C-alpha positions, 0 to 999 in steps of 0.5 A: 874592552878598551882597557889598557895596561897602566904602564907607569904602575906596571913598570915596577913590580906587578908586570912580568916584562920588566922583571924578565928584562931585569933578569936577561937585560941585554944582548950578551945574556941572550947569547949566553942563554942560546949557547946554554941551549946548545949545551955549552957549559964551561966558562972557556967554551962560552968565551971562545964560542961567543968571543966575549970578554972574560969580565963581561962573561963573568958578570953575565954568568953571575947575573944569570945564576943570581936570577935562577936561569943558570945554575953553577955546578962544580964537576964531580971529578975536579971540584975546581972546574965549574959547569953552568947548566940551565935550570927549569926556569932557564929552559922555560925561556926557550919559546921566548928565545925562538920567537926573538930568533924568528922575528929577527929572521923575518924583520931584521936579517931577512934570511932563515938561520941555519942550522934549523931547529927541528922536531926529533920525532919527524925531523921537520922544522918547528912552526913559527911561535905564535899567540894561541887562544885557549881553543888553539886558534892563532891570534893576531894583535887585533884579536886581543884586549886587556882585562882585569883577572877578576873579570875573566869568565870561566870557559862555558860560563854564559855572558853576563854583565859584570855588575850582574855577577857581583850581585 
């Protein structure tokens, strides 16, 4: 189980991380996404809330739209006004955004952010984002290893050497 990712090969197209970084890339994209999660949707709102230069904002919004993270919608009542809304793909970035925020609180700022994100049902703070096993165990780095997809057994399948399975 000592397999490592072939980092040089994966740097191009086969790995989701470089693709995600290409789409999101840098600080402003993450801050725009955070603003979108906070229901900011107009160019002027993004600019005033984030204090970002117009040219940088226009560029980052275009990239986020190009990558399908935000969608650009003209307002029905005034087609000249545009709203930027999260797509399903963009909304799926919420766990990554929360994990980065929690990491920053723990390792960089040293203080919890406010306001605190809570569950609407019971108004309690969300738990830290963690890596979970298929059976919901919390996993640490030392609990993980890399495997080729074709070597992964179905849950409940008995352990057999991989060479026996191929025969």
